[in-house]
MIMITOR-451232 format. One record per residue (C-alpha): residue in three letters; x, y, z. Coordinates in steps of 0.001 Angstrom, whole numbers, padded with zeros to 6 digits, always signed. Layout:
ALAXYZ/...
***
This chain:
VAL-051776+029229-002559/ASP-049907+029289+000753/SER-052817+028971+003183/LEU-056568+028664+003470/VAL-059026+030311+005867/VAL-061774+027853+006797/SER-064925+029064+008541/GLY-066673+026546+010771/PRO-068349+026004+014112/GLN-065119+026937+015861/GLY-064756+030132+013862/ASP-062199+030975+011210/GLN-059168+028697+011119/VAL-056044+029216+009050/PHE-054459+026136+007479/SER-050998+026488+005915/LEU-050273+024302+002931/LYS-047123+022253+002902/GLY-045826+021400-000547/ALA-044543+017960-001389/GLU-041143+019475-002010/GLN-040687+020751+001557/PRO-038890+017597+002834/TYR-036529+017881-000128/ARG-035869+021543+000622/ILE-035017+020619+004210/PHE-032791+017817+002957/VAL-030916+020102+000566/GLU-030397+022734+003262/GLN-029147+020181+005796/MET-026928+018114+003486/LEU-023179+018114+004071/GLU-022436+018821+000398/GLY-022860+022127-001340/ALA-025897+022373-003606/VAL-025960+024938-006413/THR-028377+025694-009231/LEU-026839+027466-012226/ALA-028385+029279-015128/GLU-027148+028194-018544/ASP-024565+030986-018522/GLY-023161+029910-015140/THR-024942+032467-012944/ILE-025778+031054-009515/LEU-029565+031028-009120/TYR-029550+029207-005793/CYS-027146+027647-003332/ASN-027605+026060+000040/ARG-025957+027314+003193/ARG-023252+024642+003063/PHE-021875+026002-000214/SER-021824+029576+001084/GLU-019972+028338+004187/MET-017430+026544+001977/MET-016877+029789+000074/GLN-016828+031724+003379/SER-019258+034239+001932/ARG-022831+035291+002699/LEU-025656+033745+000702/GLU-026676+037064-000826/LYS-023169+037522-002191/VAL-022987+034038-003638/ILE-026407+034010-005287/GLY-026255+036105-008434/ALA-022507+035669-008841/HIS-020974+033625-011656/ILE-019715+030192-010652/GLN-016475+030953-012484/SER-015618+033558-009848/PHE-015154+030745-007323/LEU-012799+028701-009511/GLY-009141+029150-010300/GLU-008172+030383-013770/GLU-006766+026969-014674/ASP-010308+025506-014477/HIS-012154+028190-016479/ASN-011875+026429-019841/GLU-013125+023145-018409/LEU-016044+024931-016774/ALA-016953+026669-020045/ALA-017021+023298-021816/ILE-019360+021884-019178/LEU-021713+024881-019350/ALA-021831+024514-023127/ASN-022736+020833-022815/PRO-024134+020210-019319/ALA-024391+016450-019554/ALA-024172+014491-016329/ARG-020530+014363-015323/LYS-018200+014657-012379/MET-015119+016849-012361/ARG-012522+017865-009826/PHE-011945+021565-009404/ARG-010102+023775-006955/LEU-012449+026331-005439/ALA-011212+029648-004080/ALA-012847+030787-000839/ALA-013222+034448+000103/ASP-010176+034323+002420/GLY-007976+032839-000319/THR-008215+029249+000918/VAL-008054+026748-001934/ILE-010569+023937-001551/PRO-010209+020724-003595/ALA-013724+019689-004568/GLN-015621+017255-006720/MET-018478+018886-008632/SER-021243+016713-010054/PHE-023158+018402-012886/SER-026554+017445-014271/GLN-029096+019278-016377/LEU-032229+020363-014547/PRO-035348+020986-016673/MET-037513+023795-015310/GLU-040801+025436-016170/ASP-041379+027274-019461/GLY-038601+025272-021093/VAL-035917+027083-019113/LYS-032850+024934-018569/ALA-030721+025049-015465/ILE-027761+023078-014198/CYS-027759+021301-010855/VAL-024371+021024-009146/VAL-023487+019013-006037/VAL-020178+020145-004535/THR-018220+017762-002288/ASP-015326+019151-000252/LEU-012336+016806-000693/THR-010035+018574+001774/GLU-010191+015843+004430/GLN-009910+013141+001782/GLU-006771+014725+000310/GLU-005333+015288+003778/ARG-005870+011603+004573/ARG-004274+010678+001249/GLU-001300+012948+001949/LEU-000993+011507+005462/ALA-001142+007960+004083/THR+001546+008866+001528/ALA+003707+010430+004244/LEU+003312+007327+006421/GLN+004191+005088+003480/ASN+007285+007198+002760/LEU+008210+007008+006430/ARG+007852+003214+006432/GLU+009969+002957+003289/ALA+012604+005227+004820/GLN+012576+003147+008004/THR+012945-000059+005991/LEU+015834+001469+004029/LEU+017459+002636+007262/GLU+017128-000826+008782/ARG+018608-002357+005622/ARG+021524+000109+005708/ASN+022036-000654+009390/GLU+022127-004376+008649/GLU+024649-003732+005878/LEU+026796-001677+008258/VAL+026640-004399+010903/ALA+027613-006992+008293/ALA+030439-004777+007001/ARG+031677-004251+010557/SER+031627-007990+011193/GLU+033564-008585+007978/ALA+036090-005890+008916/GLU+036542-007390+012391/ALA+036939-010861+010883/ALA+039473-009541+008377/ASN+041376-007732+011132/GLU+041399-010893+013235/ALA+042648-012900+010261/LYS+045381-010336+009675/ASP+046498-010563+013314/LYS+046581-014350+013108/PHE+048515-014172+009847/LEU+051092-011745+011260/ALA+051467-013827+014416/ALA+051975-016967+012345/LEU+054367-015162+009995/SER+056407-013829+012913/HIS+056653-017292+014387/GLU+057530-018923+011064/LEU+060248-016309+010394/ARG+061674-016484+013889/THR+062070-020257+013803/PRO+064580-020475+010861/ARG+066209-017145+011692/THR+067660-018234+015012/PRO+069889-021049+013709/VAL+070945-018856+010795/LEU+072144-016142+013187/LEU+073928-018700+015368/THR+075658-020172+012344/ILE+076788-016729+011168/SER+078170-015949+014612/GLU+080195-019159+014612/ILE+081538-018490+011123/GLU+082497-014927+012028/ASP+084760-016264+014801/ASP+086966-017856+012154/ASN+090045-015592+011944/SER+091040-017013+008582/LEU+088151-015371+006775/SER+088893-012660+004259/ALA+087664-009117+004672/GLN+085160-009546+001812/THR+083728-012680+003399/ARG+083281-010874+006714/LYS+081553-008025+004855/ASP+079214-010532+003197/LEU+078417-012126+006560/THR+077571-008726+008003/ILE+075139-008156+005146/VAL+073569-011565+005815/ARG+073224-010739+009525/
***
């Protein structure tokens, strides 16, 4: 019964009946998640507008189709297992929209008893695209921070290595300066002594040759 016609002093009045399920219907149609009712074989008996929008397809094309047609081949076996034993569970699948877009989604399955003993499966579909994008962004930011930390560490190592090289170069200069001074100090009297000895005319040719070598 959808409505009643009531005759009274004001004439016939039509009263429409509102079922107790109407608020729930409105809720399901307005919810941000996709809502799907499946037959036992996986045929879509009903879906809300949100699910059809996710699949980028009209309602009349979605209803009557098999839910498997919206999943990638890699998920078909898992779906078949769920349809065979539709106990309450949550699974992640990758849905394929009409334009080829792949949508990561969480699908919550539960058995839905209906009239005349007919069994159906209720599915709530949550789009995880934004969640995965945030996760990927967080991962990228973490990688960037790690790379920045590594770069800073490498820069510190380079600065330290440069300081060590400059210190070593300075030490080398000091060493060479000291060595030059220390060699020059004893060399001068040696050269003077050789010059004095060379002035001796009584020296043999071999001795003069030896002195030249010493000089």
